[in-house]
C-alpha positions in Angstrom: -20.1 1.9 -21.7 -17.8 0.3 -19.1 -18.3 -3.3 -18.2 -17.4 -2.4 -14.7 -19.3 -0.8 -11.8 -17.3 1.6 -9.7 -17.8 2.2 -6.1 -15.8 4.9 -4.2 -14.5 5.7 -0.7 -13.3 9.0 0.5 -10.6 8.4 3.2 -11.1 11.1 5.8 -10.4 9.3 9.1 -6.8 10.4 9.6 -5.9 12.1 12.8 -4.4 15.2 11.1 -1.9 15.4 13.9 0.7 17.4 11.9 -2.0 19.8 10.6 -3.3 20.4 14.0 -7.0 20.3 12.9 -9.2 18.0 10.8 -8.0 18.3 7.2 -11.5 17.3 5.9 -12.8 20.6 7.2 -10.2 22.8 5.7 -11.7 25.3 3.2 -11.2 24.8 -0.5 -12.9 27.1 -3.0 -15.5 28.1 -0.5 -16.4 24.7 0.9 -15.0 22.1 3.2 -12.4 19.9 1.5 -14.3 16.7 2.1 -17.3 18.1 0.1 -15.0 18.9 -2.9 -13.6 15.4 -2.8 -17.0 13.8 -2.4 -18.2 15.6 -5.5 -15.1 14.6 -7.4 -15.8 10.9 -6.8 -19.3 11.4 -8.1 -18.0 13.2 -11.2 -15.5 10.3 -11.7 -18.3 7.9 -12.2 -18.8 6.2 -8.8 -22.1 4.4 -8.6 -22.0 4.3 -4.8 -19.8 6.3 -2.5 -19.2 6.4 1.2 -16.9 8.2 3.7 -14.3 6.4 5.8 -14.2 8.4 9.0 -13.6 8.0 12.8 -16.5 7.7 15.2 -15.4 10.9 16.9 -15.7 13.0 13.7 -18.9 14.7 14.6 -19.0 16.8 11.4 -20.0 13.8 9.3 -23.6 14.4 8.2 -26.0 11.7 9.5 -27.5 11.1 6.1 -24.1 10.5 4.4 -23.1 6.9 3.9 -20.2 6.5 6.3 -18.2 3.7 7.8 -15.5 3.1 10.3 -12.4 1.0 10.1 -12.6 -2.4 11.8 -8.9 -2.1 12.8 -8.0 1.2 14.3 -4.6 2.9 14.0 -3.8 0.9 10.9 -3.7 3.7 8.5 -5.4 4.0 5.1 -5.2 0.2 4.4 -7.9 -0.3 7.1 -10.3 2.1 5.3 -9.6 0.5 1.9 -10.1 -3.0 3.3 -13.4 -2.0 4.9 -14.6 -0.4 1.7 -13.5 -3.4 -0.5 -15.6 -5.6 1.8 -18.6 -3.4 1.7 -18.7 -2.1 -1.9 -21.2 -3.1 -4.5 -19.1 -2.5 -7.6 -16.4 -4.5 -9.3 -13.8 -1.8 -8.6 -13.2 0.7 -5.8 -12.0 4.3 -6.4 -10.0 5.4 -3.4 -9.4 9.1 -2.7 -7.7 10.7 0.3 -9.3 13.8 1.6 -6.0 15.7 1.7 -5.3 15.7 -2.1 -7.1 19.0 -2.9 -5.7 19.3 -6.4 -6.8 15.8 -7.6 -8.6 15.9 -10.9 -11.3 13.8 -12.4 -9.1 13.2 -15.4 -6.8 11.1 -13.2 -9.6 8.7 -12.4 -10.6 8.6 -16.0 -7.1 7.6 -16.9 -7.1 4.9 -14.3 -10.5 3.6 -15.3 -9.2 3.0 -18.8 -6.5 0.7 -17.4 -8.8 -1.4 -15.3 -9.7 -5.0 -16.4 -11.7 -7.8 -14.8 -10.0 -8.4 -11.4 -7.4 -5.7 -12.2 -7.2 -2.2 -10.8 -4.8 0.7 -11.5 -2.5 2.8 -9.4 -0.2 5.7 -10.2 3.6 5.4 -9.9 6.3 8.0 -9.9 10.0 7.8 -8.9 9.5 4.1 -8.1 6.7 4.7 -5.6 3.0 4.0 -5.8 0.4 6.7 -5.2 -2.2 4.4 -3.4 -4.5 7.1 -2.2 -5.9 8.1 -5.6 -6.2 4.7 -7.1 -8.7 2.1 -8.2 -8.7 -1.4 -6.5 -10.5 -4.5 -7.8 -12.9 -6.2 -5.5 -10.7 -9.3 -5.5 -8.2 -7.5 -3.2 -10.6 -7.5 -0.3 -9.4 -10.7 1.2 -5.7 -9.9 0.8 -6.3 -6.5 2.4 -8.0 -8.0 5.4 -5.3 -10.7 5.7 -2.6 -7.9 5.6 -4.4 -6.1 8.5 -4.6 -9.3 10.5 -0.9 -9.8 10.1 -0.3 -6.2 11.2 1.1 -5.3 7.8 -0.3 -1.8 7.2 2.1 -0.4 4.5 0.3 0.3 1.3 3.5 0.2 -0.8 4.1 -3.4 0.4 0.4 -4.3 -0.2 0.6 -3.1 -3.8 3.8 -4.9 -4.5 2.1 -8.1 -3.1 -1.0 -7.5 -5.3 1.2 -8.2 -8.4 -0.9 -8.4 -11.6 -4.1 -7.4 -9.8 -2.9 -3.8 -10.0 -1.6 -2.1 -13.1 1.0 0.7 -12.5 0.3 3.8 -14.5 3.2 6.3 -14.7 2.4 9.7 -13.5 3.2 12.4 -16.1 4.9 15.6 -15.3 1.7 17.5 -15.9 -0.1 15.2 -13.4 2.4 15.4 -10.5 0.6 18.5 -8.9 -2.5 16.5 -8.5 -0.8 14.4 -5.8 0.4 17.3 -3.6 -1.1 16.7 -0.2 -1.9 18.8 2.8 -0.1 17.5 5.9 1.0 20.8 7.6 -0.2 24.4 7.5 2.8 25.3 5.3 1.4 22.9 2.6 -1.8 25.0 2.4 0.3 28.2 1.9 2.2 26.6 -1.0 -1.0 25.9 -3.1 
């Protein structure tokens, strides 16, 4: 039994400008991608989950716990900050909707590396993978402060988090989990 309680947020509020349509609605194994990711977060052990979406995304079911970023056009950090402030758990699982090959095993691996006040994030080739990561609640204030300063880059945020985030090297067999859908050609490759 884990001494931690995990909340989760599915980041689905991007504009999908390169894709040309809302990525959350793209089909994956017979269902919209957002539903697949929503179920993955539940399977990963999230006690409470919600969707980070834009107000104009009318596909969001009214009974689904959803929230909007307090700071618009600030990228994923805005959704993460809002979720960190709202969450009930000790740690926040974050998953981007456009990572269709993500596996529950990744979150299980990250959970094993979490500690009180410490989350876990993947790293490969010197870069963090911040959109399939676990953040500790203690990063709520630093996330909001970064937004106020206009610093939206997650790579910089994670470097500044220092010991509050443990870097987990992504193995060769895990790399495919991080392939994202940004353009139509990305779908054809999978």
